[in-house]
C-alpha positions as CSV (number, residue, x, y, z in Angstrom):
1,M,89.6,93.2,84.4
2,K,86.0,93.3,85.0
3,F,86.0,89.8,85.6
4,L,88.7,90.5,88.2
5,F,86.5,93.3,89.6
6,L,83.4,91.1,90.3
7,L,86.0,88.5,92.0
8,F,87.0,91.6,94.4
9,F,83.5,92.7,94.5
10,A,82.1,89.3,95.5
11,A,84.9,89.1,98.5
12,Y,84.9,92.8,99.7
13,S,81.1,92.7,99.9
14,L,80.9,90.1,102.5
15,I,83.5,92.2,104.7
16,A,82.5,94.9,107.2
17,H,86.0,96.7,107.8
18,E,86.6,97.9,111.4
19,V,88.3,101.3,112.5
20,G,88.3,103.3,115.9
21,N,87.0,106.7,115.8
22,G,90.1,109.3,115.3
23,K,91.7,107.0,113.0
24,A,92.3,106.2,109.5
25,L,91.5,102.9,107.6
26,L,93.7,102.1,104.6
27,L,91.9,99.7,102.2
28,P,94.0,98.0,99.4
29,L,91.8,97.7,96.4
30,S,92.3,95.5,93.1
31,S,92.5,98.8,90.6
32,P,94.1,102.0,91.1
33,H,91.1,103.5,89.7
34,G,87.8,105.4,90.9
35,I,86.3,107.4,94.0
36,V,85.6,106.1,97.1
37,T,82.7,107.9,98.7
38,L,81.9,107.7,102.6
39,N,80.0,110.1,104.8
40,E,79.6,112.4,101.8
41,R,83.2,112.6,101.2
42,N,84.9,111.8,97.9
43,M,88.3,110.2,98.2
44,T,90.4,109.4,95.2
45,V,91.7,105.9,94.8
46,L,95.6,105.9,94.7
47,P,98.1,103.7,92.7
48,H,100.0,101.0,95.0
49,P,103.6,102.3,95.7
50,L,105.1,99.1,94.4
51,N,102.7,97.7,92.0
52,P,100.8,100.2,89.7
53,Q,98.3,97.9,88.7
54,L,96.7,97.8,92.3
55,G,95.3,100.7,94.5
56,F,94.6,101.5,97.7
57,V,92.4,104.5,99.5
58,I,93.0,106.3,103.0
59,L,89.6,106.8,104.9
60,P,89.9,109.1,107.8
61,I,87.4,109.1,110.5
62,D,86.6,112.0,112.7
63,Y,87.4,111.5,116.4
64,Y,83.9,112.4,117.2
65,T,82.3,109.9,115.3
66,P,80.3,107.8,117.5
67,P,80.0,103.9,117.0
68,S,78.2,103.0,113.9
69,L,78.0,101.0,110.6
70,L,78.8,103.4,107.5
71,E,77.9,102.6,104.1
72,G,80.3,103.4,101.4
73,Q,80.8,103.0,97.8
74,W,83.9,102.7,95.3
75,S,83.1,104.0,92.0
76,T,85.1,102.8,89.1
77,P,84.5,102.6,85.3
78,D,84.1,98.5,85.7
79,G,81.3,99.1,88.3
80,N,80.3,100.2,91.8
81,L,81.4,98.5,95.0
82,S,79.3,98.6,98.5
83,L,81.8,99.2,101.5
84,S,80.7,98.7,104.9
85,I,82.7,100.4,107.8
86,E,82.1,99.8,111.2
87,I,83.4,102.3,113.4
88,L,84.3,101.4,116.9
89,K,85.1,103.4,119.9
90,A,88.8,103.8,120.5
91,P,90.2,103.3,124.1
92,Y,91.9,106.4,124.2
93,P,93.5,107.4,128.0
94,T,92.6,110.6,129.6
95,E,95.1,113.2,130.8
96,V,94.7,116.4,133.2
97,L,97.5,119.1,132.4
98,V,98.5,122.4,133.7
99,V,99.6,125.4,131.5
100,E,100.2,128.9,131.1
101,S,96.8,130.4,132.0
102,A,97.0,132.6,128.7
103,K,97.1,129.5,126.6
104,V,93.8,128.2,127.9
105,T,91.9,131.7,128.3
106,P,93.8,133.9,125.8
107,P,94.2,137.6,126.1
108,P,91.4,139.5,124.0
109,E,94.4,141.2,121.9
110,T,95.2,137.7,120.7
111,L,92.2,136.5,119.3
112,N,92.1,137.9,116.2
113,R,95.8,136.2,115.6
114,I,94.6,133.1,117.0
115,A,91.4,133.0,114.4
116,Q,93.8,133.9,111.4
117,E,96.3,131.1,112.2
118,K,93.1,128.7,112.5
119,A,92.1,129.7,109.0
120,E,95.5,129.5,107.6
121,A,96.1,125.9,108.6
122,E,92.4,124.9,107.7
123,K,93.2,126.3,104.2
124,I,96.3,124.4,103.8
125,Y,94.7,121.0,105.0
126,A,91.7,121.7,102.6
127,T,94.1,121.9,99.5
128,Y,94.4,118.4,97.6
129,T,97.9,118.1,95.6
130,P,97.4,115.5,93.2
131,T,101.1,114.8,92.9
132,R,102.6,112.1,95.3
133,Y,105.8,113.4,96.6
134,W,107.0,110.3,98.6
135,D,107.9,106.8,97.2
136,K,109.5,105.3,100.6
137,P,107.8,104.1,104.0
138,F,107.3,107.0,106.4
139,I,109.8,107.3,109.3
140,R,109.3,108.8,112.7
141,P,110.5,112.5,113.0
142,I,112.6,111.8,116.3
143,E,113.7,108.5,117.9
144,S,112.5,109.2,121.3
145,I,110.0,108.3,124.1
146,T,106.2,108.9,123.5
147,T,105.0,111.3,126.3
148,S,101.4,111.5,125.2
149,E,99.6,109.4,122.9
150,Y,97.3,110.4,120.0
151,G,93.7,110.7,121.0
152,C,93.9,111.4,124.9
153,A,90.9,113.2,126.2
154,R,92.5,116.1,127.9
155,T,91.6,118.9,130.4
156,Y,93.6,122.0,130.7
157,N,93.8,123.8,134.0
158,G,90.5,122.0,135.2
159,V,88.9,124.1,132.5
160,L,89.3,123.5,128.9
161,K,88.6,120.0,127.5
162,S,89.7,118.8,124.2
163,Y,91.5,115.6,122.6
164,H,95.1,115.2,121.6
165,G,95.3,115.7,117.8
166,G,98.9,114.2,117.6
167,V,101.8,112.1,119.3
168,D,104.3,113.6,121.7
169,F,107.8,112.8,122.0
170,R,110.3,113.9,124.8
171,A,112.8,116.6,123.6
172,K,114.2,118.0,126.7
173,T,117.0,119.6,124.8
174,P,116.9,121.2,121.4
175,L,116.8,117.9,119.2
176,P,117.1,117.9,115.3
177,I,113.8,117.0,113.8
178,L,113.5,115.1,110.9
179,A,111.0,115.1,107.8
180,S,108.8,112.1,107.9
181,N,108.9,111.9,104.1
182,D,109.6,113.7,101.2
183,G,107.3,116.7,100.5
184,V,106.9,120.3,100.2
185,V,106.9,123.0,103.2
186,M,103.4,124.5,103.2
187,L,104.0,126.4,106.7
188,A,107.1,127.3,108.9
189,K,106.3,130.0,111.3
190,D,105.7,130.8,115.0
191,R,102.0,130.3,115.9
192,Y,100.1,131.2,119.3
193,Y,99.0,127.4,120.4
194,S,101.6,125.2,118.7
195,G,104.7,127.6,118.8
196,G,107.3,127.1,116.1
197,T,105.3,125.2,113.5
198,V,106.0,123.2,110.0
199,I,103.6,121.8,107.9
200,L,104.6,119.4,105.1
201,D,102.7,118.6,102.2
202,H,103.4,115.0,101.0
203,G,100.7,115.3,98.3
204,E,97.3,113.1,98.0
205,G,95.6,114.6,100.8
206,I,98.2,113.8,103.4
207,Y,100.0,116.8,105.4
208,T,102.6,116.0,108.6
209,C,102.7,118.2,111.4
210,Y,105.3,119.2,114.0
211,F,105.0,121.7,116.7
212,H,106.8,123.5,119.4
213,F,110.2,124.4,117.6
214,S,112.8,126.4,119.3
215,H,114.2,127.0,115.6
216,M,113.2,126.1,112.1
217,D,115.8,125.4,109.2
218,V,113.2,125.5,106.3
219,Q,110.8,127.8,104.9
220,A,107.3,127.7,103.0
221,G,107.7,126.5,99.3
222,E,110.8,124.5,100.1
223,K,111.1,120.9,98.8
224,V,112.7,118.5,101.5
225,T,113.3,114.9,101.6
226,R,112.8,112.1,104.0
227,G,114.9,112.2,107.0
228,Q,116.1,116.0,106.4
229,P,116.5,117.7,109.5
230,I,113.6,120.7,109.4
231,G,114.3,122.3,112.8
232,L,114.9,121.9,116.5
233,S,112.7,120.9,119.3
234,G,111.9,123.2,121.7
235,A,109.1,124.5,124.1
236,T,107.3,127.2,122.7
237,G,103.4,127.6,122.3
238,R,100.7,125.6,124.9
239,I,103.1,123.2,126.4
240,T,103.9,121.5,129.8
241,G,107.6,121.0,128.9
242,P,110.0,120.7,126.2
243,H,108.9,118.1,123.2
244,L,107.8,117.6,119.7
245,H,104.0,117.2,119.0
246,F,103.7,115.4,115.7
247,G,100.5,115.1,113.5
248,V,98.9,114.2,110.5
249,M,95.9,115.4,108.5
250,I,94.3,113.1,105.8
251,H,91.9,115.2,103.6
252,G,91.4,117.6,106.4
253,I,90.8,115.2,109.2
254,Q,93.3,114.7,112.0
255,S,94.5,111.1,112.6
256,D,96.7,108.9,114.4
257,P,100.1,109.3,112.9
258,I,101.9,106.6,114.1
259,D,98.6,104.0,113.4
260,L,98.4,105.3,109.7
261,F,101.9,105.4,108.8
262,S,102.3,101.7,110.0
263,Q,99.6,100.8,107.6
264,I,101.1,102.9,104.7
265,N,104.3,101.2,105.3
266,R,103.0,98.0,105.0
267,L,102.5,98.7,101.5
268,F,106.2,98.3,101.0
269,D,106.1,94.6,102.3
270,T,106.3,92.5,99.1
271,S,104.9,89.7,100.4
272,T,101.6,91.4,101.4
273,I,101.0,92.5,97.8
274,F,98.0,90.7,96.4
């Protein structure tokens, strides 16, 4: 095993892995053991879904990380491996949106609710569940046109500036929204900004988020399976029209769900297993 690790070390030490700001990098590894440290964050190496002798790690990069070269380390019982991660500036588009004024400048009586909902979500995302609930590729929660990409620089009502932390899918009528993979419902409630909201824990630091429901068919603590309807699309919360907002949190950091799940799903391609 140590000989194989040294061979892997020799190959990986020559590579600077590239990833855009706001995205996540999935690194295949030659062992399912150890910890990868990057930006003072420790991420557990996970077993490959098809070959338990191999591993991988998901490294989320915060949206506001500037272009830079980050040095990380994979620590295992067989030794330590240095990793170089080059952060590139991703080419995100811009959007100018007009929404209800109260969703940009909330009334004073709503501020406590907003703060509580923010703290509740942050507590969920900070919780690491070591169990992996999924054993199949991730799917899109709805087959529809993408109306707003992840990472768009947004201006609301000419005042509030932010970025889009998920992907929006067109859903003009109440349509069934599906669980992207097996998991456990951590939250199902109406929230000020995201409206009818469902958050699923898929284990190992992966959470998917579904916003703006008109109706929710699940409740906190319930187990769901991939493709199970969890609610109906709607136009609740801060919106410009009916749609589904779909997001993902990795180790408490927002990431591009379409890009990340395409990387995870490649693990199930038997031709890519080394």
